[in-house]
Biopython code that builds the backbone (N, CA, C, O; Angstrom):
import numpy as np
from Bio.PDB.StructureBuilder import StructureBuilder

atoms = [
    (1, "MET", "N", (11.932, 8.825, 16.561)),
    (1, "MET", "CA", (11.586, 9.707, 15.478)),
    (1, "MET", "C", (9.974, 9.608, 15.405)),
    (1, "MET", "O", (9.447, 8.497, 15.339)),
    (2, "THR", "N", (9.263, 10.696, 15.418)),
    (2, "THR", "CA", (7.884, 10.746, 15.378)),
    (2, "THR", "C", (7.337, 10.615, 13.918)),
    (2, "THR", "O", (7.829, 11.380, 13.088)),
    (3, "GLN", "N", (6.489, 9.836, 13.559)),
    (3, "GLN", "CA", (5.966, 9.722, 12.178)),
    (3, "GLN", "C", (4.813, 10.712, 12.004)),
    (3, "GLN", "O", (3.911, 10.809, 12.835)),
    (4, "ALA", "N", (4.881, 11.419, 10.922)),
    (4, "ALA", "CA", (3.782, 12.315, 10.534)),
    (4, "ALA", "C", (2.517, 11.559, 10.294)),
    (4, "ALA", "O", (2.535, 10.439, 9.784)),
    (5, "ARG", "N", (1.428, 12.158, 10.655)),
    (5, "ARG", "CA", (0.117, 11.613, 10.372)),
    (5, "ARG", "C", (-0.168, 11.786, 8.929)),
    (5, "ARG", "O", (0.157, 12.790, 8.295)),
    (6, "PRO", "N", (-0.831, 10.696, 8.404)),
    (6, "PRO", "CA", (-1.189, 10.749, 6.911)),
    (6, "PRO", "C", (-2.208, 11.898, 6.747)),
    (6, "PRO", "O", (-2.982, 12.214, 7.650)),
    (7, "THR", "N", (-2.161, 12.533, 5.488)),
    (7, "THR", "CA", (-3.212, 13.467, 5.143)),
    (7, "THR", "C", (-4.511, 12.705, 4.935)),
    (7, "THR", "O", (-4.504, 11.475, 4.886)),
    (8, "GLY", "N", (-5.584, 13.392, 4.816)),
    (8, "GLY", "CA", (-6.821, 12.761, 4.559)),
    (8, "GLY", "C", (-6.815, 11.937, 3.295)),
    (8, "GLY", "O", (-7.293, 10.803, 3.298)),
    (9, "ASP", "N", (-6.255, 12.510, 2.152)),
    (9, "ASP", "CA", (-6.115, 11.709, 0.904)),
    (9, "ASP", "C", (-5.380, 10.403, 1.109)),
    (9, "ASP", "O", (-5.786, 9.305, 0.727)),
    (10, "ASP", "N", (-4.216, 10.652, 1.778)),
    (10, "ASP", "CA", (-3.332, 9.479, 2.056)),
    (10, "ASP", "C", (-4.085, 8.342, 2.873)),
    (10, "ASP", "O", (-4.032, 7.159, 2.537)),
    (11, "LEU", "N", (-4.737, 8.770, 3.892)),
    (11, "LEU", "CA", (-5.532, 7.870, 4.675)),
    (11, "LEU", "C", (-6.664, 7.085, 3.954)),
    (11, "LEU", "O", (-6.897, 5.897, 4.179)),
    (12, "VAL", "N", (-7.349, 7.856, 3.065)),
    (12, "VAL", "CA", (-8.388, 7.247, 2.310)),
    (12, "VAL", "C", (-7.749, 6.240, 1.444)),
    (12, "VAL", "O", (-8.303, 5.147, 1.326)),
    (13, "GLU", "N", (-6.568, 6.502, 0.783)),
    (13, "GLU", "CA", (-5.926, 5.643, -0.143)),
    (13, "GLU", "C", (-5.473, 4.346, 0.654)),
    (13, "GLU", "O", (-5.687, 3.227, 0.186)),
    (14, "MET", "N", (-4.904, 4.514, 1.749)),
    (14, "MET", "CA", (-4.412, 3.476, 2.546)),
    (14, "MET", "C", (-5.523, 2.554, 2.992)),
    (14, "MET", "O", (-5.406, 1.335, 2.859)),
    (15, "LEU", "N", (-6.594, 3.109, 3.516)),
    (15, "LEU", "CA", (-7.854, 2.318, 3.859)),
    (15, "LEU", "C", (-8.413, 1.577, 2.717)),
    (15, "LEU", "O", (-8.764, 0.400, 2.782)),
    (16, "ALA", "N", (-8.477, 2.303, 1.691)),
    (16, "ALA", "CA", (-8.998, 1.533, 0.367)),
    (16, "ALA", "C", (-8.252, 0.398, 0.000)),
    (16, "ALA", "O", (-8.810, -0.641, -0.352)),
    (17, "ALA", "N", (-6.892, 0.537, 0.064)),
    (17, "ALA", "CA", (-5.967, -0.550, -0.275)),
    (17, "ALA", "C", (-6.139, -1.743, 0.685)),
    (17, "ALA", "O", (-6.116, -2.906, 0.281)),
    (18, "LEU", "N", (-6.312, -1.397, 1.979)),
    (18, "LEU", "CA", (-6.487, -2.438, 2.984)),
    (18, "LEU", "C", (-7.929, -3.007, 3.041)),
    (18, "LEU", "O", (-8.186, -3.910, 3.837)),
    (19, "ALA", "N", (-8.883, -2.495, 2.208)),
    (19, "ALA", "CA", (-10.235, -2.968, 2.261)),
    (19, "ALA", "C", (-10.382, -4.225, 1.481)),
    (19, "ALA", "O", (-11.528, -4.633, 1.289)),
    (20, "ASN", "N", (-9.384, -4.887, 1.009)),
    (20, "ASN", "CA", (-9.419, -6.121, 0.297)),
    (20, "ASN", "C", (-8.690, -7.249, 1.069)),
    (20, "ASN", "O", (-7.518, -7.079, 1.404)),
    (21, "PRO", "N", (-9.328, -8.361, 1.353)),
    (21, "PRO", "CA", (-8.896, -9.339, 2.201)),
    (21, "PRO", "C", (-7.502, -9.978, 1.616)),
    (21, "PRO", "O", (-6.650, -10.399, 2.399)),
    (22, "LEU", "N", (-7.331, -10.024, 0.294)),
    (22, "LEU", "CA", (-6.113, -10.476, -0.146)),
    (22, "LEU", "C", (-4.933, -9.517, 0.115)),
    (22, "LEU", "O", (-3.847, -9.942, 0.509)),
    (23, "ARG", "N", (-5.158, -8.310, -0.098)),
    (23, "ARG", "CA", (-4.164, -7.307, 0.305)),
    (23, "ARG", "C", (-3.832, -7.313, 1.760)),
    (23, "ARG", "O", (-2.660, -7.133, 2.093)),
    (24, "VAL", "N", (-4.744, -7.499, 2.641)),
    (24, "VAL", "CA", (-4.425, -7.601, 4.000)),
    (24, "VAL", "C", (-3.549, -8.902, 4.260)),
    (24, "VAL", "O", (-2.625, -8.851, 5.071)),
    (25, "ARG", "N", (-3.829, -9.998, 3.606)),
    (25, "ARG", "CA", (-3.037, -11.110, 3.683)),
    (25, "ARG", "C", (-1.574, -10.939, 3.175)),
    (25, "ARG", "O", (-0.643, -11.550, 3.701)),
    (26, "ILE", "N", (-1.414, -10.106, 2.156)),
    (26, "ILE", "CA", (-0.265, -9.778, 1.559)),
    (26, "ILE", "C", (0.710, -8.995, 2.581)),
    (26, "ILE", "O", (1.861, -9.362, 2.816)),
    (27, "VAL", "N", (0.128, -7.934, 3.121)),
    (27, "VAL", "CA", (0.717, -7.118, 4.169)),
    (27, "VAL", "C", (1.089, -7.977, 5.451)),
    (27, "VAL", "O", (2.150, -7.753, 6.033)),
    (28, "ALA", "N", (0.268, -8.899, 5.863)),
    (28, "ALA", "CA", (0.533, -9.794, 7.015)),
    (28, "ALA", "C", (1.740, -10.651, 6.644)),
    (28, "ALA", "O", (2.662, -10.785, 7.449)),
    (29, "ARG", "N", (1.758, -11.210, 5.498)),
    (29, "ARG", "CA", (2.862, -12.084, 5.096)),
    (29, "ARG", "C", (4.189, -11.352, 5.071)),
    (29, "ARG", "O", (5.212, -11.839, 5.554)),
    (30, "LEU", "N", (4.126, -10.040, 4.430)),
    (30, "LEU", "CA", (5.244, -9.209, 4.442)),
    (30, "LEU", "C", (5.707, -8.688, 5.735)),
    (30, "LEU", "O", (6.878, -8.344, 5.891)),
    (31, "ALA", "N", (4.847, -8.621, 6.648)),
    (31, "ALA", "CA", (5.144, -8.123, 8.055)),
    (31, "ALA", "C", (6.172, -9.151, 8.703)),
    (31, "ALA", "O", (6.899, -8.790, 9.629)),
    (32, "GLY", "N", (6.206, -10.321, 8.239)),
    (32, "GLY", "CA", (7.269, -11.417, 8.708)),
    (32, "GLY", "C", (8.565, -11.218, 8.089)),
    (32, "GLY", "O", (9.530, -11.873, 8.485)),
    (33, "GLY", "N", (8.678, -10.317, 7.093)),
    (33, "GLY", "CA", (9.914, -10.135, 6.394)),
    (33, "GLY", "C", (9.719, -9.968, 4.948)),
    (33, "GLY", "O", (8.672, -10.377, 4.446)),
    (34, "ARG", "N", (10.642, -9.394, 4.214)),
    (34, "ARG", "CA", (10.525, -9.078, 2.805)),
    (34, "ARG", "C", (10.512, -10.480, 2.038)),
    (34, "ARG", "O", (10.997, -11.494, 2.540)),
    (35, "ASP", "N", (9.932, -10.447, 0.813)),
    (35, "ASP", "CA", (9.779, -11.679, -0.016)),
    (35, "ASP", "C", (9.787, -11.303, -1.420)),
    (35, "ASP", "O", (9.441, -10.167, -1.741)),
    (36, "TYR", "N", (10.156, -12.167, -2.291)),
    (36, "TYR", "CA", (10.088, -11.922, -3.725)),
    (36, "TYR", "C", (8.736, -12.463, -4.342)),
    (36, "TYR", "O", (8.107, -13.358, -3.777)),
    (37, "VAL", "N", (8.340, -11.921, -5.452)),
    (37, "VAL", "CA", (7.052, -12.014, -5.915)),
    (37, "VAL", "C", (6.690, -13.552, -6.265)),
    (37, "VAL", "O", (5.595, -13.989, -5.912)),
    (38, "SER", "N", (7.518, -14.291, -6.889)),
    (38, "SER", "CA", (7.197, -15.771, -7.108)),
    (38, "SER", "C", (6.896, -16.504, -5.919)),
    (38, "SER", "O", (5.918, -17.252, -5.885)),
    (39, "HIS", "N", (7.744, -16.331, -4.830)),
    (39, "HIS", "CA", (7.587, -16.998, -3.604)),
    (39, "HIS", "C", (6.289, -16.526, -2.854)),
    (39, "HIS", "O", (5.541, -17.335, -2.304)),
    (40, "LEU", "N", (6.075, -15.239, -2.862)),
    (40, "LEU", "CA", (4.942, -14.650, -2.184)),
    (40, "LEU", "C", (3.704, -15.162, -2.842)),
    (40, "LEU", "O", (2.755, -15.441, -2.109)),
    (41, "ALA", "N", (3.589, -15.327, -4.182)),
    (41, "ALA", "CA", (2.521, -15.751, -4.872)),
    (41, "ALA", "C", (2.152, -17.255, -4.505)),
    (41, "ALA", "O", (0.988, -17.599, -4.303)),
    (42, "ARG", "N", (3.222, -18.110, -4.437)),
    (42, "ARG", "CA", (3.025, -19.476, -4.082)),
    (42, "ARG", "C", (2.505, -19.560, -2.536)),
    (42, "ARG", "O", (1.581, -20.311, -2.223)),
    (43, "GLU", "N", (3.118, -18.800, -1.684)),
    (43, "GLU", "CA", (2.730, -18.735, -0.236)),
    (43, "GLU", "C", (1.263, -18.359, -0.025)),
    (43, "GLU", "O", (0.572, -18.931, 0.818)),
    (44, "ILE", "N", (0.811, -17.390, -0.807)),
    (44, "ILE", "CA", (-0.516, -16.833, -0.622)),
    (44, "ILE", "C", (-1.495, -17.641, -1.500)),
    (44, "ILE", "O", (-2.703, -17.640, -1.265)),
    (45, "GLY", "N", (-0.927, -18.351, -2.546)),
    (45, "GLY", "CA", (-1.919, -19.115, -3.363)),
    (45, "GLY", "C", (-2.633, -18.426, -4.478)),
    (45, "GLY", "O", (-3.756, -18.799, -4.816)),
    (46, "VAL", "N", (-1.992, -17.389, -5.085)),
    (46, "VAL", "CA", (-2.469, -16.656, -6.242)),
    (46, "VAL", "C", (-1.544, -16.572, -7.370)),
    (46, "VAL", "O", (-0.347, -16.781, -7.168)),
    (47, "SER", "N", (-1.969, -16.294, -8.511)),
    (47, "SER", "CA", (-1.142, -16.197, -9.662)),
    (47, "SER", "C", (-0.229, -14.899, -9.580)),
    (47, "SER", "O", (-0.587, -13.893, -8.968)),
    (48, "ARG", "N", (0.848, -14.998, -10.175)),
    (48, "ARG", "CA", (1.804, -13.786, -10.169)),
    (48, "ARG", "C", (1.135, -12.526, -10.881)),
    (48, "ARG", "O", (1.376, -11.422, -10.392)),
    (49, "PRO", "N", (0.356, -12.607, -11.941)),
    (49, "PRO", "CA", (-0.187, -11.454, -12.415)),
    (49, "PRO", "C", (-1.289, -10.828, -11.377)),
    (49, "PRO", "O", (-1.357, -9.615, -11.181)),
    (50, "LEU", "N", (-2.029, -11.649, -10.818)),
    (50, "LEU", "CA", (-2.997, -11.119, -9.801)),
    (50, "LEU", "C", (-2.247, -10.484, -8.597)),
    (50, "LEU", "O", (-2.635, -9.428, -8.096)),
    (51, "LEU", "N", (-1.186, -11.148, -8.163)),
    (51, "LEU", "CA", (-0.486, -10.627, -7.055)),
    (51, "LEU", "C", (0.140, -9.298, -7.375)),
    (51, "LEU", "O", (0.135, -8.384, -6.551)),
    (52, "HIS", "N", (0.751, -9.173, -8.726)),
    (52, "HIS", "CA", (1.287, -7.860, -9.196)),
    (52, "HIS", "C", (0.267, -6.702, -9.038)),
    (52, "HIS", "O", (0.605, -5.616, -8.566)),
    (53, "LEU", "N", (-1.015, -6.982, -9.458)),
    (53, "LEU", "CA", (-2.047, -5.923, -9.369)),
    (53, "LEU", "C", (-2.233, -5.501, -7.841)),
    (53, "LEU", "O", (-2.274, -4.306, -7.550)),
    (54, "HIS", "N", (-2.336, -6.404, -6.958)),
    (54, "HIS", "CA", (-2.463, -6.104, -5.558)),
    (54, "HIS", "C", (-1.281, -5.374, -5.027)),
    (54, "HIS", "O", (-1.436, -4.376, -4.323)),
    (55, "LEU", "N", (-0.097, -5.838, -5.340)),
    (55, "LEU", "CA", (1.126, -5.315, -4.812)),
    (55, "LEU", "C", (1.266, -3.773, -5.299)),
    (55, "LEU", "O", (1.709, -2.888, -4.568)),
    (56, "GLN", "N", (0.831, -3.574, -6.621)),
    (56, "GLN", "CA", (0.873, -2.162, -7.151)),
    (56, "GLN", "C", (-0.036, -1.195, -6.302)),
    (56, "GLN", "O", (0.274, -0.044, -5.994)),
    (57, "ARG", "N", (-1.241, -1.858, -5.962)),
    (57, "ARG", "CA", (-2.232, -0.962, -5.104)),
    (57, "ARG", "C", (-1.603, -0.599, -3.811)),
    (57, "ARG", "O", (-1.610, 0.547, -3.362)),
    (58, "LEU", "N", (-1.023, -1.687, -3.194)),
    (58, "LEU", "CA", (-0.406, -1.488, -1.761)),
    (58, "LEU", "C", (0.774, -0.552, -1.931)),
    (58, "LEU", "O", (1.013, 0.281, -1.057)),
    (59, "GLU", "N", (1.499, -0.652, -2.989)),
    (59, "GLU", "CA", (2.760, 0.289, -3.078)),
    (59, "GLU", "C", (2.279, 1.589, -3.380)),
    (59, "GLU", "O", (2.922, 2.506, -2.868)),
    (60, "ALA", "N", (1.258, 1.910, -4.121)),
    (60, "ALA", "CA", (0.760, 3.190, -4.501)),
    (60, "ALA", "C", (0.269, 3.902, -3.218)),
    (60, "ALA", "O", (0.402, 5.118, -3.079)),
    (61, "ALA", "N", (-0.267, 3.157, -2.342)),
    (61, "ALA", "CA", (-0.867, 3.598, -1.031)),
    (61, "ALA", "C", (0.264, 3.848, 0.092)),
    (61, "ALA", "O", (-0.012, 4.333, 1.189)),
    (62, "GLY", "N", (1.561, 3.469, -0.293)),
    (62, "GLY", "CA", (2.687, 3.687, 0.698)),
    (62, "GLY", "C", (2.716, 2.719, 1.687)),
    (62, "GLY", "O", (3.301, 2.968, 2.742)),
    (63, "LEU", "N", (2.107, 1.521, 1.484)),
    (63, "LEU", "CA", (2.182, 0.484, 2.649)),
    (63, "LEU", "C", (3.260, -0.556, 2.473)),
    (63, "LEU", "O", (3.676, -1.232, 3.414)),
    (64, "ILE", "N", (3.718, -0.665, 1.177)),
    (64, "ILE", "CA", (4.795, -1.609, 0.933)),
    (64, "ILE", "C", (5.739, -0.861, -0.062)),
    (64, "ILE", "O", (5.329, 0.134, -0.659)),
    (65, "VAL", "N", (6.936, -1.315, -0.229)),
    (65, "VAL", "CA", (7.905, -0.886, -1.114)),
    (65, "VAL", "C", (8.569, -2.003, -1.808)),
    (65, "VAL", "O", (8.878, -3.015, -1.178)),
    (66, "GLY", "N", (8.819, -1.875, -3.129)),
    (66, "GLY", "CA", (9.549, -2.885, -3.909)),
    (66, "GLY", "C", (10.837, -2.518, -4.397)),
    (66, "GLY", "O", (11.070, -1.352, -4.716)),
    (67, "SER", "N", (11.774, -3.507, -4.488)),
    (67, "SER", "CA", (13.119, -3.125, -4.963)),
    (67, "SER", "C", (13.599, -4.341, -5.928)),
    (67, "SER", "O", (13.354, -5.509, -5.629)),
    (68, "LEU", "N", (14.205, -4.028, -6.943)),
    (68, "LEU", "CA", (14.688, -5.051, -7.892)),
    (68, "LEU", "C", (16.059, -5.338, -7.488)),
    (68, "LEU", "O", (16.877, -4.458, -7.220)),
    (69, "GLU", "N", (16.325, -6.774, -7.447)),
    (69, "GLU", "CA", (17.709, -7.125, -7.099)),
    (69, "GLU", "C", (17.947, -8.399, -8.111)),
    (69, "GLU", "O", (17.037, -9.015, -8.668)),
    (70, "LEU", "N", (19.250, -8.652, -8.228)),
    (70, "LEU", "CA", (19.744, -9.724, -9.028)),
    (70, "LEU", "C", (20.132, -10.893, -8.094)),
    (70, "LEU", "O", (20.811, -10.753, -7.077)),
    (71, "SER", "N", (19.636, -12.042, -8.542)),
    (71, "SER", "CA", (20.070, -13.297, -7.762)),
    (71, "SER", "C", (21.426, -13.606, -8.098)),
    (71, "SER", "O", (22.089, -12.910, -8.868)),
    (72, "GLN", "N", (21.868, -14.683, -7.508)),
    (72, "GLN", "CA", (23.264, -15.166, -7.724)),
    (72, "GLN", "C", (23.415, -15.674, -9.096)),
    (72, "GLN", "O", (24.496, -15.609, -9.682)),
    (73, "ASP", "N", (22.380, -16.167, -9.608)),
    (73, "ASP", "CA", (22.375, -16.766, -10.980)),
    (73, "ASP", "C", (22.139, -15.631, -12.124)),
    (73, "ASP", "O", (22.119, -15.935, -13.316)),
    (74, "GLY", "N", (21.976, -14.404, -11.698)),
    (74, "GLY", "CA", (21.786, -13.293, -12.639)),
    (74, "GLY", "C", (20.300, -12.986, -12.937)),
    (74, "GLY", "O", (20.043, -12.134, -13.787)),
    (75, "LYS", "N", (19.281, -13.651, -12.268)),
    (75, "LYS", "CA", (17.939, -13.378, -12.510)),
    (75, "LYS", "C", (17.493, -12.045, -11.824)),
    (75, "LYS", "O", (17.972, -11.770, -10.724)),
    (76, "ALA", "N", (16.670, -11.273, -12.375)),
    (76, "ALA", "CA", (16.185, -10.086, -11.738)),
    (76, "ALA", "C", (14.940, -10.594, -10.856)),
    (76, "ALA", "O", (13.979, -11.218, -11.304)),
    (77, "MET", "N", (15.119, -10.244, -9.638)),
    (77, "MET", "CA", (13.985, -10.564, -8.634)),
    (77, "MET", "C", (13.397, -9.328, -8.016)),
    (77, "MET", "O", (14.143, -8.488, -7.513)),
    (78, "LYS", "N", (12.118, -9.182, -8.031)),
    (78, "LYS", "CA", (11.454, -8.054, -7.337)),
    (78, "LYS", "C", (11.132, -8.463, -5.889)),
    (78, "LYS", "O", (10.406, -9.437, -5.690)),
    (79, "PHE", "N", (11.643, -7.757, -4.879)),
    (79, "PHE", "CA", (11.481, -8.097, -3.516)),
    (79, "PHE", "C", (10.386, -6.968, -3.083)),
    (79, "PHE", "O", (10.360, -5.886, -3.669)),
    (80, "TYR", "N", (9.558, -7.254, -2.109)),
    (80, "TYR", "CA", (8.738, -6.342, -1.401)),
    (80, "TYR", "C", (8.810, -6.379, 0.038)),
    (80, "TYR", "O", (9.045, -7.463, 0.572)),
    (81, "GLU", "N", (8.638, -5.331, 0.753)),
    (81, "GLU", "CA", (8.613, -5.221, 2.085)),
    (81, "GLU", "C", (7.676, -4.264, 2.601)),
    (81, "GLU", "O", (7.273, -3.394, 1.829)),
    (82, "VAL", "N", (7.220, -4.292, 3.923)),
    (82, "VAL", "CA", (6.220, -3.439, 4.464)),
    (82, "VAL", "C", (7.007, -2.105, 4.890)),
    (82, "VAL", "O", (8.119, -2.154, 5.416)),
    (83, "THR", "N", (6.405, -1.049, 4.644)),
    (83, "THR", "CA", (6.938, 0.264, 4.969)),
    (83, "THR", "C", (6.716, 0.482, 6.594)),
    (83, "THR", "O", (6.018, -0.274, 7.270)),
    (84, "ASP", "N", (7.315, 1.461, 7.039)),
    (84, "ASP", "CA", (7.052, 1.683, 8.540)),
    (84, "ASP", "C", (5.901, 2.581, 8.697)),
    (84, "ASP", "O", (6.079, 3.753, 9.031)),
    (85, "PHE", "N", (4.614, 2.054, 8.453)),
    (85, "PHE", "CA", (3.399, 2.684, 8.548)),
    (85, "PHE", "C", (2.834, 2.341, 10.040)),
    (85, "PHE", "O", (3.169, 1.281, 10.570)),
    (86, "ASP", "N", (2.045, 3.181, 10.648)),
    (86, "ASP", "CA", (1.423, 3.000, 11.855)),
    (86, "ASP", "C", (0.006, 3.772, 11.823)),
    (86, "ASP", "O", (-0.039, 4.989, 12.004)),
    (87, "LEU", "N", (-1.094, 3.036, 11.594)),
    (87, "LEU", "CA", (-2.328, 3.652, 11.497)),
    (87, "LEU", "C", (-3.038, 3.510, 12.850)),
    (87, "LEU", "O", (-3.203, 2.385, 13.320)),
    (88, "HIS", "N", (-3.443, 4.553, 13.465)),
    (88, "HIS", "CA", (-4.203, 4.621, 14.590)),
    (88, "HIS", "C", (-5.501, 5.385, 14.285)),
    (88, "HIS", "O", (-5.465, 6.600, 14.086)),
    (89, "LEU", "N", (-6.650, 4.685, 14.245)),
    (89, "LEU", "CA", (-7.945, 5.276, 13.926)),
    (89, "LEU", "C", (-8.724, 5.640, 15.064)),
    (89, "LEU", "O", (-8.957, 4.783, 15.916)),
    (90, "SER", "N", (-9.141, 6.763, 15.183)),
    (90, "SER", "CA", (-10.156, 7.269, 16.165)),
    (90, "SER", "C", (-10.948, 8.346, 15.544)),
    (90, "SER", "O", (-10.587, 8.806, 14.461)),
    (91, "ALA", "N", (-12.016, 8.789, 16.156)),
    (91, "ALA", "CA", (-12.765, 9.809, 15.658)),
    (91, "ALA", "C", (-12.057, 11.034, 15.610)),
    (91, "ALA", "O", (-12.344, 11.813, 14.701)),
    (92, "ALA", "N", (-11.112, 11.366, 16.495)),
    (92, "ALA", "CA", (-10.247, 12.550, 16.416)),
    (92, "ALA", "C", (-9.370, 12.466, 15.276)),
    (92, "ALA", "O", (-9.181, 13.450, 14.560)),
    (93, "THR", "N", (-8.816, 11.339, 15.059)),
    (93, "THR", "CA", (-7.773, 11.090, 13.865)),
    (93, "THR", "C", (-8.509, 11.347, 12.627)),
    (93, "THR", "O", (-8.002, 12.090, 11.787)),
    (94, "LEU", "N", (-9.771, 10.754, 12.406)),
    (94, "LEU", "CA", (-10.401, 10.952, 11.181)),
    (94, "LEU", "C", (-10.903, 12.411, 11.040)),
    (94, "LEU", "O", (-10.945, 12.913, 9.917)),
    (95, "ALA", "N", (-11.260, 13.062, 12.059)),
    (95, "ALA", "CA", (-11.634, 14.528, 11.992)),
    (95, "ALA", "C", (-10.498, 15.335, 11.510)),
    (95, "ALA", "O", (-10.682, 16.171, 10.625)),
    (96, "GLU", "N", (-9.286, 15.133, 12.053)),
    (96, "GLU", "CA", (-8.069, 15.897, 11.553)),
    (96, "GLU", "C", (-7.852, 15.546, 10.129)),
    (96, "GLU", "O", (-7.690, 16.476, 9.338)),
    (97, "ALA", "N", (-7.828, 14.338, 9.707)),
    (97, "ALA", "CA", (-7.647, 13.915, 8.392)),
    (97, "ALA", "C", (-8.541, 14.481, 7.429)),
    (97, "ALA", "O", (-8.136, 14.799, 6.311)),
    (98, "ALA", "N", (-9.864, 14.645, 7.828)),
    (98, "ALA", "CA", (-10.946, 15.032, 7.005)),
    (98, "ALA", "C", (-10.655, 16.543, 6.548)),
    (98, "ALA", "O", (-11.027, 16.936, 5.443)),
    (99, "LYS", "N", (-10.010, 17.324, 7.404)),
    (99, "LYS", "CA", (-9.658, 18.743, 7.171)),
    (99, "LYS", "C", (-8.773, 18.814, 5.951)),
    (99, "LYS", "O", (-8.882, 19.772, 5.185)),
    (100, "THR", "N", (-7.883, 17.830, 5.727)),
    (100, "THR", "CA", (-6.904, 17.861, 4.522)),
    (100, "THR", "C", (-7.356, 17.231, 3.362)),
    (100, "THR", "O", (-6.565, 17.173, 2.421)),
    (101, "LEU", "N", (-8.626, 16.681, 3.223)),
    (101, "LEU", "CA", (-9.161, 16.016, 2.053)),
    (101, "LEU", "C", (-9.170, 17.034, 0.862)),
    (101, "LEU", "O", (-9.595, 18.183, 0.988)),
    (102, "THR", "N", (-8.664, 16.521, -0.308)),
    (102, "THR", "CA", (-8.754, 17.373, -1.541)),
    (102, "THR", "C", (-9.640, 16.788, -2.612)),
    (102, "THR", "O", (-9.918, 17.385, -3.652)),
    (103, "ARG", "N", (-10.093, 15.506, -2.273)),
    (103, "ARG", "CA", (-10.900, 14.850, -3.287)),
    (103, "ARG", "C", (-11.979, 13.936, -2.605)),
    (103, "ARG", "O", (-11.789, 13.460, -1.486)),
    (104, "GLY", "N", (-13.064, 13.724, -3.297)),
    (104, "GLY", "CA", (-14.199, 12.917, -2.618)),
    (104, "GLY", "C", (-13.889, 11.402, -2.643)),
    (104, "GLY", "O", (-14.016, 10.718, -1.627)),
    (105, "ASP", "N", (-13.479, 10.893, -3.832)),
    (105, "ASP", "CA", (-13.364, 9.469, -4.049)),
    (105, "ASP", "C", (-12.093, 9.187, -4.731)),
    (105, "ASP", "O", (-11.910, 9.663, -5.851)),
    (106, "PRO", "N", (-11.161, 8.430, -4.144)),
    (106, "PRO", "CA", (-9.874, 8.151, -4.779)),
    (106, "PRO", "C", (-9.919, 7.391, -6.044)),
    (106, "PRO", "O", (-8.994, 7.442, -6.855)),
    (107, "ALA", "N", (-11.104, 6.607, -6.240)),
    (107, "ALA", "CA", (-11.218, 5.866, -7.493)),
    (107, "ALA", "C", (-11.544, 6.958, -8.629)),
    (107, "ALA", "O", (-11.377, 6.619, -9.801)),
    (108, "GLN", "N", (-11.940, 8.079, -8.375)),
    (108, "GLN", "CA", (-12.204, 8.953, -9.314)),
    (108, "GLN", "C", (-10.989, 9.934, -9.780)),
    (108, "GLN", "O", (-11.098, 10.791, -10.656)),
    (109, "GLY", "N", (-9.908, 9.672, -9.092)),
    (109, "GLY", "CA", (-8.751, 10.454, -9.368)),
    (109, "GLY", "C", (-8.734, 11.800, -8.586)),
    (109, "GLY", "O", (-9.529, 12.052, -7.682)),
    (110, "PRO", "N", (-7.778, 12.623, -9.006)),
    (110, "PRO", "CA", (-7.601, 13.921, -8.247)),
    (110, "PRO", "C", (-8.864, 14.801, -8.554)),
    (110, "PRO", "O", (-9.527, 14.710, -9.587)),
    (111, "ALA", "N", (-9.096, 15.633, -7.555)),
    (111, "ALA", "CA", (-10.236, 16.620, -7.640)),
    (111, "ALA", "C", (-9.958, 17.663, -8.754)),
    (111, "ALA", "O", (-8.821, 18.114, -8.888)),
    (112, "PRO", "N", (-11.032, 18.073, -9.595)),
    (112, "PRO", "CA", (-10.854, 18.990, -10.644)),
    (112, "PRO", "C", (-10.298, 20.327, -10.012)),
    (112, "PRO", "O", (-10.613, 20.713, -8.886)),
    (113, "LYS", "N", (-9.482, 20.954, -10.819)),
    (113, "LYS", "CA", (-9.062, 22.385, -10.392)),
    (113, "LYS", "C", (-10.197, 23.374, -10.523)),
    (113, "LYS", "O", (-10.902, 23.449, -11.530)),
    (114, "GLU", "N", (-10.336, 24.150, -9.414)),
    (114, "GLU", "CA", (-11.402, 25.234, -9.552)),
    (114, "GLU", "C", (-10.832, 26.398, -10.276)),
    (114, "GLU", "O", (-9.622, 26.628, -10.270)),
    (115, "ASP", "N", (-11.781, 27.199, -10.958)),
    (115, "ASP", "CA", (-11.360, 28.288, -11.709)),
    (115, "ASP", "C", (-11.422, 29.483, -10.643)),
    (115, "ASP", "O", (-12.322, 29.620, -9.813)),
    (116, "SER", "N", (-10.325, 30.318, -10.804)),
    (116, "SER", "CA", (-10.240, 31.438, -9.894)),
    (116, "SER", "C", (-11.225, 32.557, -10.279)),
    (116, "SER", "O", (-11.283, 33.586, -9.607)),
]
sb = StructureBuilder()
sb.init_structure("model")
sb.init_model(0)
sb.init_chain("A")
sb.init_seg("    ")
for serial, (resi, resn, name, xyz) in enumerate(atoms, 1):
    if name == "N":
        sb.init_residue(resn, " ", resi, " ")
    sb.init_atom(name, np.array(xyz, "f"), 0.0, 1.0, " ", f" {name:<3s}", serial, name[0])
structure = sb.get_structure()
């Protein structure tokens, strides 16, 4: 199955999410298999609240996905795993992605609608 190339906006969001060393470490850890928040926080050496912020950013960028499951003792546990993404960057890839950009800076949110 061929994976569709990300749009320019998707690519910018993915690269922005990966521009943080802690988030790269999270993806690297999850590349070895899915994990739940508490264990992942201990393994990486960060607090759960801080980890949640980074996990949300990675999930919004489509790089990881979370699912809520019940443990045998009835506790709700959130598991995360890496999505099947494959980024190949080249000048040609960036040129193609640039054609589909709809906003200048993802931190500023969606581009304003133009009046007709």
